[in-house]
Steps between C-alpha positions, in 0.01 A plus 500: 500500500695654790729697271222704338445858611222564749314807615437570868190712555461615858236706676527665840173597671600683818251594770608861453597604150807728497493812286647472152787722617581262787481206257751673274743532791455135596549383143804723456661346809442154348674583174851392615357157592343466155825595325675216682239241398670337201211256431261794447504657155223755553293647781214747490340633817139611490259671736119522495381746763130443417521127574745557788755258361838505338756252377747409229560293193835319483638315200721214623748311283352168615228338707766364736631851568151631569424214738829558681414868542150445644650251748773745608512689830479826306163402354354319802627727779668824390245618241190433716663679794606796284165537324264398781332198342566169330459522123284277286706371211451307182748338265404547137630370172662767288357582159662728247731763650478816293683827561495802275847598614760373744450638850833635615395799711236576762333761284152571631525238773476523876876453521581828322202691645 
């Protein structure tokens, strides 16, 4: 059903892997865009220097919203230009969403560090 939440899992595999510090700066500059994305309830960036890849998990309010995002200019043009490669992405069904506490601050994240 198009109204059910969906997870977007994306992986970037650039030819040259930026340092973790550079990735933090890039992610930090993307934060204002994320804040303005009403259809996204959650986003977690990740980085794996050993495998030379990085990406994000997004929790979208609906499949339709996710599909609209991956068809957008931001996803198809801006992000690949900014990050130097086109991401692989997968849409996944969402299972249980469990949080030990509400996340209301950037404690221990790349945003506050």
